[in-house]
C-alpha positions in Angstrom: 19.7 5.8 -24.7 19.7 1.9 -23.4 16.2 2.0 -21.9 13.0 3.8 -21.7 12.0 4.2 -18.5 13.2 3.2 -15.0 10.5 3.8 -12.1 11.4 3.9 -8.0 8.6 3.5 -6.1 9.3 4.7 -2.7 12.6 5.9 -4.4 13.3 9.1 -2.2 15.8 7.2 0.4 19.1 5.6 0.3 18.7 2.4 -2.1 16.5 4.7 -4.2 19.4 7.4 -4.9 21.9 4.3 -5.5 19.3 3.1 -8.3 18.7 6.5 -9.6 22.5 7.5 -10.1 22.8 4.3 -11.9 20.3 4.3 -14.1 20.0 8.0 -15.2 23.2 7.3 -17.9 21.4 4.2 -19.3 17.8 5.6 -19.0 15.7 8.1 -21.1 14.2 8.8 -18.0 14.0 7.9 -14.3 11.0 8.6 -12.5 10.5 8.5 -8.6 7.6 8.0 -7.1 7.9 9.9 -3.3 5.8 11.9 -0.8 8.1 14.7 -1.0 8.0 16.0 -4.7 11.0 18.0 -6.0 12.1 19.4 -9.0 13.4 17.7 -11.9 17.4 16.9 -11.7 18.0 16.1 -15.3 16.3 13.1 -16.6 15.3 12.2 -13.3 11.8 12.9 -12.0 9.9 13.1 -8.6 6.4 12.3 -8.4 4.1 12.5 -5.6 2.3 9.6 -4.4 0.7 8.5 -1.6 1.6 4.5 -2.0 -2.3 3.7 -1.4 -4.6 5.5 -4.1 -4.3 5.9 -8.1 -3.7 9.7 -9.3 -2.0 11.0 -12.6 1.4 8.7 -11.7 -0.3 6.2 -13.1 0.1 6.7 -16.6 3.9 7.0 -16.0 4.0 3.3 -15.3 3.2 3.0 -19.2 5.9 1.3 -21.5 8.6 0.9 -18.0 11.4 -1.3 -18.3 11.6 -1.6 -15.1 9.4 -0.6 -11.6 11.6 -1.4 -8.3 8.9 -1.2 -5.7 11.4 0.4 -2.6 8.8 1.4 -0.1 8.5 0.6 3.6 8.6 2.2 7.2 11.7 2.2 8.8 12.1 -1.5 11.1 14.9 1.0 13.0 11.9 1.3 15.9 10.9 -0.2 18.8 7.7 -2.7 17.9 4.9 -1.3 19.4 1.6 -1.9 18.4 1.4 1.2 16.4 4.2 0.8 14.7 4.0 -2.7 13.8 0.9 -1.7 11.5 2.5 1.3 9.7 5.8 -1.2 9.4 2.9 -4.3 7.5 1.0 -1.4 6.0 4.0 0.8 4.5 4.7 -2.5 2.9 1.7 -4.2 2.2 -0.6 -0.9 0.4 2.1 0.4 -1.9 2.0 -3.7 -3.3 -1.7 -4.1 -3.7 -1.5 -0.7 -5.2 1.1 -1.5 -8.0 -0.4 -5.3 -8.6 -4.0 -3.5 -9.0 -2.5 -1.1 -11.5 -0.3 -3.5 -13.4 -3.6 -5.2 -14.7 -5.0 -2.3 -16.2 -2.0 -1.0 -17.8 -1.9 -1.2 -21.7 1.5 -1.6 -21.6 2.8 -2.5 -18.0 6.5 -3.0 -16.4 8.2 -5.5 -18.3 9.9 -6.3 -15.2 8.7 -5.5 -11.4 11.8 -6.0 -8.3 9.8 -5.6 -4.9 12.7 -5.0 -2.7 12.3 -7.3 0.5 14.6 -8.8 2.8 16.8 -11.6 3.8 15.6 -11.6 7.1 13.0 -13.9 6.2 15.2 -16.7 6.9 15.7 -18.4 10.5 18.5 -17.6 12.6 21.5 -19.7 11.4 24.8 -20.5 12.8 24.6 -24.1 12.2 24.4 -24.2 8.0 23.5 -21.2 5.3 20.5 -20.6 3.8 19.2 -20.2 0.4 16.3 -19.9 -1.8 16.2 -23.7 -2.5 16.4 -25.3 1.2 16.4 -22.2 3.2 14.2 -22.3 6.3 11.7 -19.1 7.2 12.2 -18.0 10.4 9.6 -16.9 13.0 8.6 -13.4 14.9 7.8 -10.0 13.8 10.4 -9.0 11.2 9.7 -12.7 9.2 5.8 -12.0 9.6 6.0 -8.7 7.5 8.5 -10.3 5.0 5.6 -13.5 4.7 3.2 -10.6 4.0 4.9 -8.7 2.1 6.0 -11.5 -0.3 2.6 -12.9 -0.2 0.6 -10.0 -1.1 3.2 -9.4 -4.3 3.3 -13.0 -6.0 -0.4 -13.4 -4.8 -1.4 -11.4 -8.3 -0.9 -13.1 -11.5 0.7 -10.4 -13.4 0.9 -12.4 -16.8 2.5 -9.4 -18.9 4.9 -8.1 -15.4 8.0 -10.5 -14.7 8.4 -10.5 -11.1 11.3 -10.9 -8.7 11.3 -10.7 -4.9 14.9 -9.5 -3.8 15.6 -10.2 -0.8 17.8 -7.7 0.3 21.2 -8.4 3.0 22.9 -5.4 4.9 23.6 -2.8 2.5 27.5 -1.1 2.2 28.0 2.6 1.1 29.8 5.5 1.6 26.8 8.4 2.5 24.3 6.0 3.8 22.6 3.2 5.4 24.4 0.9 8.3 28.1 1.6 7.2 28.3 4.9 8.3 27.1 3.8 11.7 29.7 1.2 12.2 32.4 3.1 11.3 30.9 6.0 13.8 31.7 3.6 16.5 34.8 2.8 15.3 36.1 6.3 15.4 34.3 6.4 18.8 36.0 3.3 20.3 33.4 1.5 20.7 33.5 -1.0 17.5 34.2 -4.4 19.3 31.8 -7.3 18.4 27.8 -7.1 19.3 26.7 -9.4 21.6 28.6 -12.4 21.3 29.9 -11.8 18.0 29.4 -15.1 16.3 26.2 -14.4 14.4 26.2 -14.0 10.6 26.0 -10.9 8.6 24.9 -11.3 4.9 26.3 -8.2 3.0 26.0 -6.5 -0.3 27.4 -3.7 -1.6 25.6 -0.8 -3.0 27.1 -1.4 -6.8 25.7 -4.8 -6.9 22.6 -3.7 -5.6 22.2 -1.3 -8.6 24.0 -3.9 -10.9 22.0 -6.9 -9.9 18.8 -5.3 -11.1 19.7 -4.3 -14.4 21.2 -7.8 -14.5 17.6 -9.4 -13.9 16.3 -6.7 -16.4 18.3 -8.6 -19.3 18.1 -11.9 -17.9 14.2 -12.8 -18.6 14.6 -16.6 -17.6 14.9 -15.0 -13.8 11.7 -14.6 -11.5 10.1 -15.7 -8.0 12.9 -15.0 -4.6 16.3 -14.4 -5.7 18.7 -13.4 -2.7 20.7 -10.2 -2.9 23.8 -10.9 -0.9 27.4 -11.6 -1.5 29.0 -15.0 -1.5 30.9 -14.3 1.6 29.2 -13.5 4.6 31.4 -13.0 7.9 30.7 -12.9 11.5 29.8 -9.9 13.4 33.0 -10.0 15.2 35.0 -10.0 12.2 33.5 -7.6 10.3 34.2 -5.4 13.6 37.6 -6.5 13.8 38.2 -5.4 9.8 36.7 -2.2 10.0 39.0 -1.4 12.9 42.1 -2.3 11.1 41.1 -0.9 7.5 40.3 2.4 9.8 43.2 1.9 11.6 41.9 1.7 15.1 43.6 -0.9 17.3 40.9 -1.5 20.2 37.1 -1.2 20.0 35.3 -1.8 23.4 32.4 -4.5 22.9 29.0 -4.4 23.4 27.5 -7.4 25.3 23.4 -8.8 24.6 22.8 -6.7 28.0 24.2 -3.6 27.3 22.8 -3.4 23.3 19.3 -4.5 25.2 19.9 -1.5 27.1 20.9 0.7 24.3 18.1 -0.3 21.8 15.7 0.7 24.5 17.2 4.3 24.9 17.7 5.0 21.0 14.1 3.1 20.5 15.1 0.2 18.3 15.2 -3.9 18.7 17.8 -5.7 19.0 16.9 -8.4 17.3 18.5 -5.9 14.0 22.1 -6.6 15.6 22.1 -10.2 17.2 20.2 -11.9 14.7 22.1 -14.2 12.6 21.7 -14.0 9.2 23.5 -16.6 7.2 22.4 -16.2 3.6 23.9 -17.2 0.1 22.9 -15.9 -3.4 22.7 -19.5 -4.7 20.5 -18.4 -7.7 22.2 -15.7 -8.7 25.4 -17.4 -8.7 24.2 -20.6 -10.6 23.0 -18.2 -13.2 26.4 -16.8 -13.6 26.0 -13.4 -12.2 29.6 -11.9 -11.6 29.7 -10.1 -8.2 31.6 -6.7 -8.7 32.7 -6.9 -4.5 33.1 -10.5 -3.2 35.1 -9.7 0.1 33.8 -7.8 2.9 37.4 -6.1 3.4 36.8 -5.3 -0.3 33.5 -3.4 0.7 35.0 -1.6 3.5 37.6 -0.2 1.8 35.6 1.2 -0.7 33.6 2.4 1.9 36.2 4.0 4.0 38.4 5.3 1.4 
């Protein structure tokens, strides 16, 4: 096998499944740490953890090639005070725990990737944001990212390289945001959202998996890295392409006032749709990473057909 052991903390969700499927053919063992243990499937083993306390699973981090931390309560909810506390704790607590354990292990993980979010950058319609010249935004979602990354980097782990992977909106066929966008198109509501001028920084799930492996074999890469495709698009263009590729000529738009009402009804925040995320993967591109899917039209076709 190419790798000994891959550990996915909080890996029972969408991205965890993508990574487990990717690595199961390259690693001797893929271990998922989850609140919901499952039966072993081939070389994929799921162990119980609560993200707060040490237990038997800590020994599994010995001699790990790659640790990916995917923990975090879904932000697709209303930002009540209770939800805010849970959103922050679900990210900060597991990161703190993993930091403490990494310092105790005799053979700690070689690389630890914390999946954070490209939403840390400000609302940008004037110029793109990247790791070198990007400006941090404001608001609750940004505060979450700042606390998350601060907790991650404040502990020096001399034998474990660290990367905070600021993830864009992940496109995949079976889960994530794309099936929901496609359902809107199917129902005739696939027009622009808001004024449609907000940028969407997206990435195809195949590149998410490939980037984590590329980072594993490039030991010179550490710190903050943006995981987004090189060609973001505006919301109106994104929805137009989904309609055209699916074969739906008309899609009713959703003005901002309607989105606010809809978000209230389904228990989410309009910011998740209306914020303009114009983010570029400068560090990856300058280091020579080759994206598998660079254009959103190709990503949409991959997700539909």
